[in-house]
VOSETI-603630 format. One line per 8 residues: their letters; for each residue x, y, z of N, C-alpha, C. Coordinates in nm, 3 decimals, always signed. Layout:
<rs>
a	X:Y:Z:X:Y:Z:X:Y:Z  ... $
</rs>
This chain:
<rs>
xxxxxxxx	-3.949:-3.832:-0.517:-3.881:-3.738:-0.415:-3.736:-3.775:-0.401  -3.698:-3.897:-0.419:-3.561:-3.949:-0.400:-3.467:-3.883:-0.501  -3.506:-3.868:-0.627:-3.420:-3.800:-0.735:-3.398:-3.661:-0.693  -3.508:-3.598:-0.654:-3.498:-3.452:-0.618:-3.403:-3.435:-0.488  -3.415:-3.524:-0.397:-3.322:-3.517:-0.275:-3.177:-3.529:-0.318  -3.151:-3.625:-0.411:-3.020:-3.641:-0.462:-2.963:-3.520:-0.525  -3.049:-3.461:-0.614:-3.007:-3.334:-0.679:-2.987:-3.224:-0.582  -3.074:-3.209:-0.478:-3.058:-3.112:-0.375:-2.930:-3.132:-0.304 $
xxxxxxxx	-2.892:-3.254:-0.270:-2.767:-3.296:-0.195:-2.653:-3.244:-0.269  -2.649:-3.270:-0.402:-2.541:-3.230:-0.490:-2.520:-3.076:-0.487  -2.634:-3.009:-0.510:-2.638:-2.859:-0.508:-2.582:-2.802:-0.374  -2.629:-2.861:-0.265:-2.581:-2.808:-0.129:-2.430:-2.828:-0.118  -2.389:-2.948:-0.149:-2.246:-2.981:-0.136:-2.165:-2.879:-0.219  -2.210:-2.844:-0.339:-2.138:-2.748:-0.429:-2.139:-2.608:-0.365  -2.240:-2.576:-0.290:-2.256:-2.438:-0.242:-2.205:-2.406:-0.099  -2.197:-2.512:-0.028:-2.140:-2.491:+0.112:-2.009:-2.420:+0.112 $
xxxxxxxx	-1.997:-2.332:+0.201:-1.866:-2.258:+0.218:-1.867:-2.200:+0.363  -1.753:-2.147:+0.401:-1.744:-2.089:+0.532:-1.844:-1.979:+0.554  -1.884:-1.911:+0.435:-1.988:-1.802:+0.448:-2.130:-1.864:+0.478  -2.155:-1.985:+0.440:-2.280:-2.047:+0.466:-2.301:-2.121:+0.597  -2.198:-2.138:+0.666:-2.201:-2.210:+0.787:-2.265:-2.133:+0.901  -2.323:-2.194:+0.996:-2.381:-2.120:+1.114:-2.286:-2.141:+1.232  -2.164:-2.182:+1.215:-2.073:-2.203:+1.324:-2.026:-2.068:+1.380  -2.008:-2.057:+1.515:-1.950:-1.947:+1.574:-1.802:-1.931:+1.550 $
xxxxxxxx	-1.746:-1.819:+1.573:-1.610:-1.797:+1.547:-1.512:-1.896:+1.607  -1.549:-1.944:+1.725:-1.458:-2.042:+1.790:-1.469:-2.178:+1.726  -1.580:-2.216:+1.675:-1.605:-2.344:+1.611:-1.566:-2.340:+1.464  -1.550:-2.226:+1.405:-1.531:-2.210:+1.257:-1.405:-2.280:+1.220  -1.301:-2.307:+1.313:-1.173:-2.372:+1.281:-1.213:-2.519:+1.232  -1.325:-2.572:+1.263:-1.361:-2.711:+1.228:-1.400:-2.719:+1.081  -1.431:-2.596:+1.022:-1.475:-2.597:+0.885:-1.358:-2.598:+0.792  -1.363:-2.677:+0.683:-1.253:-2.677:+0.587:-1.325:-2.717:+0.454 $
xxxxxxxx	-1.272:-2.667:+0.343:-1.333:-2.705:+0.210:-1.339:-2.857:+0.187  -1.243:-2.931:+0.240:-1.249:-3.078:+0.227:-1.353:-3.144:+0.316  -1.399:-3.076:+0.419:-1.501:-3.114:+0.508:-1.593:-2.999:+0.532  -1.684:-2.972:+0.433:-1.769:-2.845:+0.439:-1.892:-2.861:+0.518  -1.920:-2.988:+0.569:-2.042:-3.007:+0.635:-2.066:-2.942:+0.762  -1.964:-2.926:+0.851:-1.986:-2.865:+0.987:-2.054:-2.725:+0.983  -2.161:-2.720:+1.056:-2.237:-2.587:+1.060:-2.333:-2.566:+0.950  -2.341:-2.669:+0.860:-2.439:-2.653:+0.740:-2.583:-2.712:+0.767 $
xxxxxxxx	-2.599:-2.781:+0.877:-2.733:-2.848:+0.903:-2.850:-2.752:+0.914  -2.822:-2.635:+0.980:-2.930:-2.547:+1.005:-2.973:-2.473:+0.865  -2.879:-2.414:+0.800:-2.907:-2.360:+0.679:-2.967:-2.461:+0.568  -2.914:-2.577:+0.574:-2.961:-2.686:+0.475:-3.107:-2.716:+0.516  -3.134:-2.737:+0.641:-3.270:-2.781:+0.685:-3.373:-2.670:+0.655  -3.331:-2.539:+0.672:-3.420:-2.434:+0.638:-3.454:-2.427:+0.490  -3.360:-2.447:+0.403:-3.382:-2.446:+0.265:-3.470:-2.564:+0.216  -3.434:-2.682:+0.274:-3.521:-2.798:+0.236:-3.658:-2.777:+0.285 $
xxxxxxxx	-3.687:-2.721:+0.408:-3.830:-2.694:+0.451:-3.893:-2.593:+0.355  -3.818:-2.492:+0.313:-3.869:-2.388:+0.221:-3.915:-2.448:+0.082  -3.828:-2.536:+0.043:-3.847:-2.596:-0.094:-3.950:-2.712:-0.104  -3.940:-2.794:+0.008:-4.025:-2.922:+0.002:-4.134:-2.931:+0.106  -4.138:-2.831:+0.203:-4.235:-2.834:+0.309:-4.194:-2.915:+0.423  -4.289:-2.981:+0.493:-4.256:-3.067:+0.602:-4.233:-2.986:+0.717  -4.182:-3.046:+0.832:-4.153:-2.970:+0.950:-3.995:-2.959:+0.969  -3.960:-2.853:+1.019:-3.817:-2.827:+1.075:-3.811:-2.871:+1.207 $
xxxxxxxx	-3.716:-2.969:+1.242:-3.702:-3.011:+1.381:-3.570:-2.962:+1.433  -3.576:-2.913:+1.550:-3.457:-2.854:+1.608:-3.435:-2.913:+1.755  -3.315:-2.959:+1.790:-3.297:-3.015:+1.927:-3.156:-2.980:+1.972  -3.141:-2.955:+2.110:-3.015:-2.940:+2.174:-2.962:-3.076:+2.201  -2.829:-3.095:+2.168:-2.777:-3.226:+2.207:-2.631:-3.198:+2.267  -2.596:-3.296:+2.342:-2.456:-3.289:+2.406:-2.395:-3.424:+2.404  -2.257:-3.420:+2.375:-2.184:-3.552:+2.382:-2.094:-3.553:+2.499  -2.032:-3.670:+2.511:-1.944:-3.689:+2.621:-1.835:-3.586:+2.636 $
xxxxxxxx	-1.763:-3.577:+2.529:-1.646:-3.468:+2.530:-1.673:-3.350:+2.443  -1.789:-3.324:+2.398:-1.823:-3.221:+2.312:-1.907:-3.111:+2.377  -1.903:-2.993:+2.326:-1.987:-2.890:+2.374:-2.129:-2.914:+2.332  -2.222:-2.856:+2.401:-2.361:-2.861:+2.358:-2.382:-2.804:+2.216  -2.465:-2.863:+2.126:-2.475:-2.825:+1.998:-2.632:-2.820:+1.974  -2.668:-2.748:+1.876:-2.804:-2.745:+1.828:-2.802:-2.834:+1.690  -2.905:-2.925:+1.678:-2.903:-3.000:+1.545:-3.041:-2.970:+1.492  -3.041:-2.961:+1.349:-3.161:-2.945:+1.279:-3.178:-3.058:+1.179 $
xxxxxxxx	-3.306:-3.096:+1.160:-3.329:-3.196:+1.051:-3.474:-3.169:+1.000  -3.507:-3.243:+0.896:-3.649:-3.222:+0.838:-3.730:-3.354:+0.866  -3.861:-3.328:+0.881:-3.957:-3.432:+0.900:-4.070:-3.422:+0.792  -4.088:-3.522:+0.713:-4.188:-3.510:+0.601:-4.297:-3.615:+0.630  -4.420:-3.568:+0.614:-4.542:-3.669:+0.632:-4.531:-3.791:+0.545  -4.554:-3.907:+0.609:-4.536:-4.031:+0.532:-4.398:-4.077:+0.508  -4.298:-3.994:+0.531:-4.158:-4.037:+0.507:-4.083:-4.048:+0.636  -4.113:-3.945:+0.729:-4.053:-3.948:+0.855:-3.929:-3.846:+0.851 $
xxxxxxxx	-3.841:-3.873:+0.941:-3.730:-3.781:+0.973:-3.620:-3.806:+0.859  -3.557:-3.690:+0.811:-3.450:-3.697:+0.716:-3.342:-3.613:+0.786  -3.241:-3.678:+0.852:-3.131:-3.612:+0.911:-3.047:-3.551:+0.805  -2.985:-3.441:+0.842:-2.898:-3.362:+0.749:-2.752:-3.397:+0.761  -2.724:-3.509:+0.821:-2.578:-3.545:+0.839:-2.515:-3.571:+0.705  -2.587:-3.628:+0.616:-2.523:-3.650:+0.482:-2.539:-3.525:+0.399  -2.639:-3.447:+0.412:-2.671:-3.321:+0.350:-2.809:-3.292:+0.362  -2.896:-3.389:+0.306:-3.041:-3.359:+0.333:-3.098:-3.493:+0.360 $
</rs>
């Protein structure tokens, strides 16, 4: 599974764009081609779930100086949680 995850990560990074982000209009200013990860966790986690199965985990989080956000990640039986902060 590790090789497949590395290949998926590469494919995701090549395909992320402002069109694939789930950021709202206000937050879209954080997105930039040199930092394409913002807003990609939801779409990435959904595709990983579709391709590899497991569970899609969704949680609301808040930081000290940040607005509340929704985070998505994948959980696989026998492997545990795979946060999408790297990509997958």
